[in-house]
N, C-alpha and C positions, 0 to 999 in steps of 0.2 A: 120602356121595358126593354131589357137586353135580350137579344135573340142569339142563340148559339149558332156559329157558322156551321154549315153542313159538313159532315164528316165523310170523306171519301172511303171507298172500299179498301184502298191501299192503307190508309191511316188506321182504319178499324182492324185490318189484318195485322199490322205492326203491333197494335195494342194487344191483340189476342196473343201473338207470339211472345210479347214481353210478359204477359200474365202467366203463360205456360212455363216460360223459363224461370220465373220467380217461384212458381209452384214446384218445379223439378229441383231447384236449388234447395228449397225448404225440405223436400223429401230426402234429398241427399244429406242435408245437415242432420235431420232426425235419425237417419240410418247410421251415420257416422257416430252420433252421440250414443246410440244404442249399442253399437259395436264396441266403443270405448268403455262404456259402462260394463258390458259383459266381460271384456278383456281385463278390466281393472280388478275384477273379482277372482281372476284365475291365478293360480300359483304358476311358477315357472314350468313345472311338469305338466300341469293341465293345459297351460297355454300352448305348449309344444304339441300336445295331443289334439288340440282344437285348431291348430294353425292351418291344417289342410282345409278347413271350412272357409277360412279367410282367403286362402289362395284360390279356391275354386270359384270365387265370386266372378261374375261376368264383368268384362271391361271392353272398351272400344279400342281396337288396335290403331296404329298410326295410319294404316291404309283404309280405315273406316269400317272394317269388318268386326263383328263380334264372333269370336271363335269359341266353339264348344263341341263336345262329343255328341254322337247320335243319342246316347243314353240321356244326356242332359237335355237335348232337344225334346225327347219324348216326355220328360218330366215338366216341361213348360206348359202353362195355361195360356192359350191364345184367346183374346177377346176381340170382338168386332169394333173397329174404330170408325170407319166411314165407308160408304159406298155411294156411287153416283152413276148417272147415265152419261154416255159419250154424246157430245153435241155436234159431231161432224157428219150429220145426215146429208146425203145427196138427193133425198127424195124430192126436195123442192124444185129441182131443175127439170123434173119430168112432169108430164101431165097424165092424168088418168090413173087407174089402179095398177100399181106395180108391187111386186114383192119387196118388202123392206126387212131390215133386221134391226133389232134393238140390242145395243151392246153397252157395256159399262165396266166399271172397275170396283174393286173392293180392297180394303187395307185392314189387316189384323195386327195386333200387337200383343206382347206378353204383359204380365202384370207386375214385373219387377223393373229395376233400374240396372243398367241402361236398357232403353227400349229396343227390343227386337221387333222388327217390322217385316211382315210378309204380305205382299200384294199380288194380285193377278187380275186379268181381264176375263170377262164372261160374256156370253151371248144368251139372249132369251129365246126360247122356243115354245110354241103353243102345241100342246098335245091333247087333243079332244077337249076335255073340260078343265084342264089345268095348265099352268104356266111353269115351265122348267128353265132353270139356269144351268149352263154348262161352261166350265172353264175352257177358254180358248187360247190361253197363253201360258208360258212357263212362269212360275212364281218369280217375283223380284224380291230381293231381300238384302239385308245387311249382315247376313250370316255367312260364315265359312265353317263348314263342318270339318272336324279333325278325326283321325283314326285313333286307335287305342294308345299309340305312341305320341300323340299330340301333334302329328304332322297333318297339314292341310290335305284334304282329299281333292281339292280343286273345284272351280266353279261348275264344271259340267256335272260331276258326281253330286255336288251339293244340290244342284237344281233338280236332278232326278229324285233325290231323297225328299226334297221339299214338295215335289209334285205328288209323291205318294202320301205325304203328310196331309197336304191340302185335300186330296181325294178322300181321305178318311174323315175329314171335318164335316159336320152337318152345317155347311155354310150357306147353301142355296136358300133355305127357308128364312134364315136370319137376314140375308141380303135382300131377298124379295120383300120381306116385311119392312125393312128400312127404306127401300126405294118407294114403297107404297106410302109411307108416312112422309118422306122427304118431298116427294113430288105430288102428294095428295091424289094418288091414283086409286 
């Protein structure tokens, strides 16, 4: 009887990344076919009228940013991708009862291509009979917001705007539920 050799986590991770890349390529190919089909049915005049839709599609810049306006940012739908607990606890070096903190991370993405990603760190607090999560870091993202003239507003202003966006999301319940399922809490 042949027994398959054990698969390392690194090998499994590479396989997962390859599957995701193939999936994204298939989605891009389908989107391109749909765009070509739509454009093939357009006259020269209607193509010019609809050209702005094609231009406004998101793309990744050479520096890795996806650039968009605040209005476009507000129109995006963000969905939860993953959340986890930080594993850098120092509680094991102490003996006895000590106050501890539980911290973690979360990552959210949009539902279109290319993927916009926004992530941040959080901390868990107990408040009487419930558990609350609070954002404890500025959001990390591949976004660069632009003003109405298409000029970058810069990383600092983009971060401030993303903080306001994250604060408006109902993220803590979703993250808390995900953590409960992921870690069987």
